[in-house]
Structures are given as C-alpha cells and as structure tokens.
C-alpha positions as CSV (number, residue, x, y, z in Angstrom):
1,M,4.4,5.6,19.0
2,L,7.4,7.7,19.2
3,Q,9.2,8.8,16.0
4,A,12.1,9.6,16.0
5,E,13.6,13.1,15.5
6,T,15.7,13.8,12.7
7,D,17.7,16.5,12.0
8,T,16.7,18.2,8.6
9,I,19.0,20.3,7.1
10,P,18.0,22.3,4.3
11,F,20.0,23.4,1.7
12,L,19.5,26.0,-0.6
13,L,21.5,25.6,-4.0
14,Q,21.7,28.9,-5.6
15,Q,23.0,29.3,-9.0
16,D,25.3,32.3,-10.1
17,S,24.0,33.5,-13.5
18,V,27.3,34.7,-15.4
19,Q,26.6,37.7,-17.7
20,L,28.6,38.4,-20.4
21,V,28.6,41.7,-21.6
22,V,29.8,42.5,-25.0
23,N,30.9,45.9,-25.8
24,T,30.2,47.7,-29.2
25,P,33.5,48.3,-30.8
26,V,34.6,51.7,-30.9
27,E,34.3,53.3,-34.1
28,S,37.9,55.1,-34.9
29,L,37.8,58.7,-35.7
30,F,39.7,58.5,-39.0
31,S,36.7,55.9,-40.6
32,N,35.4,57.3,-43.3
33,H,37.7,60.0,-43.6
34,I,39.2,61.6,-47.0
35,L,42.0,61.9,-45.6
36,V,44.9,61.0,-48.6
37,D,46.4,57.3,-47.9
38,S,49.7,58.6,-49.3
39,N,52.0,61.3,-50.3
40,N,54.8,62.1,-52.2
41,L,56.5,63.1,-49.2
42,A,60.3,61.0,-49.9
43,L,63.3,60.8,-47.1
44,I,66.1,63.1,-48.2
45,E,69.0,61.3,-48.3
46,R,72.6,63.3,-47.2
47,P,75.8,62.9,-49.1
48,E,78.1,60.7,-47.1
49,F,80.7,62.9,-46.5
50,D,82.5,62.7,-43.5
51,G,81.3,64.9,-40.5
52,G,84.7,65.6,-39.1
53,L,86.6,66.8,-42.7
54,G,83.5,68.9,-43.7
55,F,83.6,70.7,-40.0
56,L,87.3,71.1,-40.0
57,V,87.1,72.4,-43.5
58,L,84.2,74.7,-42.7
59,F,86.1,76.1,-39.4
60,L,89.5,76.6,-41.2
61,C,87.4,78.6,-44.2
62,G,85.5,80.5,-41.3
63,I,88.4,81.1,-39.4
64,I,90.3,82.6,-42.5
65,I,86.9,84.8,-43.2
66,I,87.1,86.3,-39.5
67,Y,90.8,87.2,-40.1
68,L,90.1,88.7,-43.4
69,Q,87.2,91.0,-41.5
70,R,89.2,91.7,-38.9
71,N,92.4,92.8,-40.1
72,S,91.9,94.2,-44.1
73,D,90.3,97.0,-44.8
74,G,87.1,96.8,-46.4
75,I,88.6,93.5,-48.5
76,F,84.9,91.9,-48.9
77,S,83.6,95.0,-50.0
78,M,86.5,95.6,-52.8
79,V,86.2,92.1,-53.9
80,F,81.7,92.6,-54.0
81,R,82.0,95.7,-55.9
82,A,84.9,95.4,-58.1
83,G,83.7,91.7,-58.8
84,F,80.2,93.8,-60.2
85,D,82.3,97.4,-61.4
86,W,84.5,96.9,-64.3
87,N,86.1,100.4,-63.7
88,M,86.4,99.7,-60.1
89,T,88.5,96.1,-61.3
90,L,90.3,98.7,-63.5
91,Q,91.1,100.5,-60.5
92,E,92.1,98.3,-57.9
93,A,94.0,96.2,-60.6
94,R,96.4,98.9,-61.1
95,I,97.4,99.0,-56.8
96,E,100.5,98.0,-55.8
97,N,99.9,97.0,-52.3
98,S,101.4,93.7,-50.3
99,Q,98.8,93.5,-47.6
100,R,96.2,92.9,-49.8
101,T,98.0,90.7,-52.4
102,R,98.2,88.8,-49.3
103,N,94.3,89.0,-48.7
104,L,93.8,88.0,-51.9
105,M,95.6,85.1,-52.0
106,L,94.0,83.9,-48.6
107,L,90.9,84.6,-50.2
108,Q,92.2,82.1,-53.5
109,V,92.4,79.5,-50.3
110,V,89.2,80.0,-49.2
111,A,87.8,79.6,-52.8
112,L,89.9,77.1,-53.7
113,V,88.8,74.6,-50.8
114,S,85.7,76.2,-51.0
115,I,84.6,74.9,-54.7
116,A,86.9,71.5,-54.0
117,L,84.4,70.8,-51.1
118,F,80.8,71.8,-53.4
119,I,82.4,69.2,-56.0
120,T,83.6,66.6,-53.7
121,N,80.0,66.8,-52.1
122,G,78.1,66.5,-55.4
123,Y,80.5,63.8,-56.9
124,L,79.2,61.7,-53.7
125,V,75.3,62.4,-54.4
126,K,75.5,61.5,-58.0
127,Y,77.8,58.6,-58.5
128,H,78.4,57.0,-55.0
129,P,81.7,55.9,-54.7
130,Q,83.6,53.2,-53.0
131,V,86.7,55.5,-52.6
132,G,87.6,57.6,-49.6
133,V,86.2,61.0,-49.2
134,E,89.4,62.1,-48.1
135,L,91.3,60.5,-51.3
136,I,87.8,62.1,-53.5
137,F,88.1,65.8,-51.5
138,L,92.4,65.4,-52.3
139,R,92.1,64.9,-55.6
140,T,89.4,67.8,-56.4
141,I,91.9,70.1,-55.0
142,G,95.0,68.7,-57.0
143,I,92.6,68.9,-60.1
144,V,91.5,72.2,-59.2
145,L,95.0,73.4,-58.6
146,L,96.5,71.9,-62.0
147,V,93.5,73.7,-63.8
148,I,94.5,77.0,-62.8
149,L,98.2,76.5,-62.8
150,G,98.1,75.3,-66.3
151,K,95.8,78.1,-67.3
152,R,98.4,80.4,-66.2
153,T,100.9,79.2,-67.6
154,V,100.0,79.4,-70.9
155,Q,98.5,83.0,-70.1
156,W,102.1,84.5,-68.8
157,L,103.8,82.8,-72.1
158,L,100.8,84.4,-74.5
159,A,101.7,87.8,-72.5
160,Q,105.4,87.3,-73.2
161,I,104.8,86.8,-76.8
162,F,102.6,88.9,-77.4
163,D,104.1,91.5,-75.0
164,I,100.5,92.2,-73.0
165,Q,101.8,92.2,-69.7
166,G,99.4,95.0,-68.8
167,M,96.8,93.2,-70.0
168,L,97.5,89.9,-68.3
169,R,97.7,91.5,-64.9
170,I,94.2,93.0,-65.6
171,H,92.4,89.9,-66.3
172,R,94.6,87.7,-63.8
173,F,93.2,90.5,-60.6
174,S,89.2,89.8,-62.2
175,T,90.2,86.5,-62.2
176,N,91.0,86.2,-58.9
177,L,87.9,88.6,-57.5
178,L,85.3,86.1,-59.6
179,M,87.2,82.8,-58.6
180,A,86.8,84.5,-54.7
181,L,82.9,85.5,-55.1
182,A,82.4,82.1,-56.5
183,G,84.0,80.1,-53.7
184,L,82.5,82.7,-50.9
185,V,78.7,82.0,-52.6
186,L,79.6,78.1,-52.9
187,L,80.6,77.9,-49.1
188,P,77.2,78.3,-47.7
189,L,75.9,76.1,-49.9
190,S,77.9,73.3,-49.4
191,I,76.5,74.2,-45.4
192,F,73.5,73.7,-46.6
193,L,74.5,70.5,-48.6
194,L,76.0,68.4,-45.5
195,Y,73.5,69.5,-42.5
196,S,70.4,70.9,-43.8
197,P,67.8,68.3,-43.7
198,Q,64.9,70.7,-45.2
199,L,66.6,71.7,-48.2
200,P,66.4,69.2,-51.1
201,I,69.9,68.4,-52.5
202,N,69.2,68.4,-56.4
203,V,68.2,72.1,-55.8
204,I,71.6,73.2,-54.1
205,L,73.4,71.6,-56.9
206,Y,71.8,72.9,-59.4
207,I,72.4,76.6,-57.3
208,G,76.1,76.0,-57.0
209,F,76.2,75.2,-60.5
210,G,74.3,77.9,-61.6
211,T,76.3,80.3,-59.5
212,S,79.8,78.6,-61.0
213,V,78.5,79.0,-64.8
214,F,77.3,82.4,-64.2
215,F,81.0,83.9,-62.5
216,Y,82.8,81.7,-65.5
217,F,81.2,83.5,-68.3
218,K,81.5,86.5,-66.9
219,A,85.2,86.0,-66.8
220,I,85.3,85.2,-70.5
221,L,82.9,88.7,-71.3
222,R,85.8,90.4,-69.0
223,V,88.9,88.3,-70.8
224,F,86.8,89.6,-74.8
225,R,86.2,93.3,-72.6
226,I,89.9,93.4,-72.4
227,S,91.2,92.4,-75.7
228,M,89.0,94.9,-77.5
229,E,90.5,97.9,-75.4
230,S,94.2,96.5,-77.0
231,N,95.3,96.7,-80.6
232,T,97.7,93.9,-80.3
233,V,95.1,91.3,-79.6
234,S,93.0,90.1,-82.9
235,A,89.6,88.6,-83.0
236,L,91.3,85.1,-84.6
237,H,94.1,85.7,-81.4
238,M,90.9,85.5,-79.2
239,F,89.3,82.6,-80.9
240,Y,92.2,80.1,-80.2
241,Y,92.7,81.5,-76.6
242,F,88.9,80.7,-76.0
243,C,89.2,77.3,-77.6
244,A,92.8,76.5,-75.9
245,L,91.9,77.6,-72.5
246,E,88.7,78.0,-71.8
247,L,86.5,75.2,-73.3
248,L,89.6,72.5,-73.6
249,P,90.4,73.0,-69.7
250,V,86.4,72.3,-68.7
251,F,86.3,69.3,-70.5
252,V,89.4,67.9,-69.0
253,F,88.6,68.9,-65.7
254,V,84.9,67.0,-66.5
255,R,86.5,63.8,-67.4
256,L,89.2,64.1,-64.5
257,V,86.2,64.4,-62.3
258,Q,84.1,61.7,-63.8
259,G,87.4,59.2,-63.5
260,L,88.2,60.0,-59.8
C-alpha cells in the first residue's frame, strides 16, 4: 500500500522572555546631611537711583578734583591738615591768595554736590518716593544752599553789629574747610552706595551720618573756641547763636528733606 508522502514542516515557536531590570535608586550624596536648610542671607536692594545722573555727578566731581590736584599747590594737603590743626587754620585764614580762594570755592562746589548726592541716595533708600530722582537731587541742592546762605547772611549781620569781622573771617574759613572735608569723605561713600553690591546700605548710611555729625560738632567747637578768644562776645551771645544758627537750621533742614 502506497502511503502518500506528505511534507512535514516543523515549527519551532520560541518565546522571547522579557526581563525587567529594576535599577536601585541612586542615593544622593546630600541625604542624611547636617547642612543648614536655610540661612540668614537676604538680598540687598540697591537704591533706585538713575545711574546716568549718578555717574554724571561723580564724573564732574572727579574732573574738578583732578584739576585741583594738578593745578594747585597742595590744596588737599592744606585742607586735611588745617581741618584738624587749629593753629594752621588760624595761619591759613590770614593769607590773602586769590588762587587759593578760587580752589577752595571749587572744593565747596564738590562738597555741595557730594553732600546732596549722599542725602538723595539716603532719602531714596528710606522713603522710596514717587518723585523723579533728578527733581529730588535738585531740591536737595537748593535746600543745602538755602541753609548755608541763610546762616552766612545772619553771621555777616551779627559781625557788622558787634564789630567782629575778624572772627567771622576765621569762622567762615574754618567752616569751608570742614565742609570740604565732609564732602570729600561722603563722595566715596556715595560711590559705594550706588555701585557696591557687597556693602550693606545701612552701614554706609550710618558711616555717612556719623561723618556729618562729627564735622558738624567740630565746627561748633571751633565757634566756641573763637568766641573764647574774643572779649566782645559773651556766653549769652554764644547761647543765642547756637540756638538760632545751629540748632534751628538743622531742624528746618530735616523737615524740608522729609517734605520732598
């Protein structure tokens, strides 16, 4: 018997086994650490002062300082020495020199702008006004000029009444020196206040305020010293002068700055 020949095709079914590899989570190097989660560092906010105006003011002051350094005969050395040496102040006050007078006037301009710049920055930090910075700066210059001119006008009148023109000349020269010193010290503080991100603002403001108070009281002490060397001025006159021309302008200045 013939059997039909059939082709047999063997099928090999191979199932692929899928292996799921579960990786063990990598443990962070910072797990179970003893580091402090938070710190006391705080972002230092700089005053919103117009950088262009601040740079322009500092640039003009720098030009005047460079000019005085190159064209004057030791003006800065004289100012620093006479500012702390009373005998040298008396000696320099008696010298008639038009060039030195002009140089001191330029230093007064630098001091005025420097003081106004520092006050403007401090005012912006403390009060955050909505008024334009340029307007505040110009108002500050006007207020400082008003206080200075008002005091000098009253001093001139008192000198004419009591015939103490010599004392007034020494006092005015001494005041100009101390004002110039205060302005020169406040100028780098204004630079730090504007552009330094490391120094805390309050520290700079306290240093500037302390510097201003120091030179202010130094000027008052020199007024008493001048009066003690004169026989035409009594203690009662000095009391009136101190109340009218020293304390009153300070309170007026503070109120005017708060009302900007």
